[in-house]
N, C-alpha and C positions, 0 to 999 in steps of 0.2 A: 578465833578463826576455826572453822571446822575442817578437820583433816579428812583425807580420803578414807583412812582407817576408821575414823569415827562414823562416817556415813555408811561404810560397808558393814560395820558391826551393828549399826541400828537396823539396816536392811535385813541382815541375817537374823536378828532378833524378831523383827516383824514377820519374816518368812516362816519362822518356826513358832510363832505365837498361836494363840487359840483362835485368832481371826482367820478363818479359812475363806479364801477368795477362790471362786470357781470361774471357769471360762464364761459362764452365763451371767456373772456379776458385772456391773458397770459403775463407773465413778464419774461424777460431774466435776470437772476441774474449773473452778472459778477464782481461786486464789491466785495471786501472781506467781509465775513459775520461779521467781527468785525467792519465794517463801519456802523455807526449808521443810516445813511440815507438808506443804503441797507436793514438793519433789519426792519426799519419802513415800507418801501415799501412792503417787503416780508410779514410781519405780516398783513398788510392791505389787501393784496391779499388773504392770507389764511383765514382771518376773513370773507371775502366776497365770498369765494368759487371760486376764480380765480386760474389759473394754474401758478405755478412757475417752470421755466426751468433753468437749470444750464449749463453754457458754459463749453467747453472742458478743460479749464484751460490754454489754449494757447492764449494769446492776439492777435497773428498773425492770428488765425483762428476765430476770433470774427465775421467777416463778414459772414463766412460759417454758424456759429451758428444762426445769424440773419435770413439768408435765410431758414435754416432748421426749426426753431421754429416759425418764423413770429410773434414776440411778438407785442402786441397792446400797451404796455407801457414799457418804458425802463428808469430805474433810471440812470441818467448820471451825471457826474461831470464835471466842467469846464476844467479840464486837458485833458480829453478825447475829449471834443468838440474842443479844440485848436489843438489836434493832427489830428482830422478828417478835420478841416479847412485847416491845413497845407498840408495834402495829396491832398485835392481838389485843393488848390492853386497851388501846384507843378504840378499836372496833366494839369492844364490850361496853365501853363507857358511853357510847352513842345511844 
């Protein structure tokens, strides 16, 4: 179980990390909000004045959302990277 102290400590570390988020930066939120990684990235953006955009809810339209919002930071997980890699690999195989 994650404690409030653990979450606060992680946010503090992110806030003072080398990843500088400006008010002109945006984040496309597409992971479930129950995902701790998504929450930390979103809270970090909000603490620094960045913009958080939410996708349409359809994973098949995620590319459209990327084009629309043009995020500067995306919180991505290995499962999605593997799917993108597979799509690229399939397109080159044709």
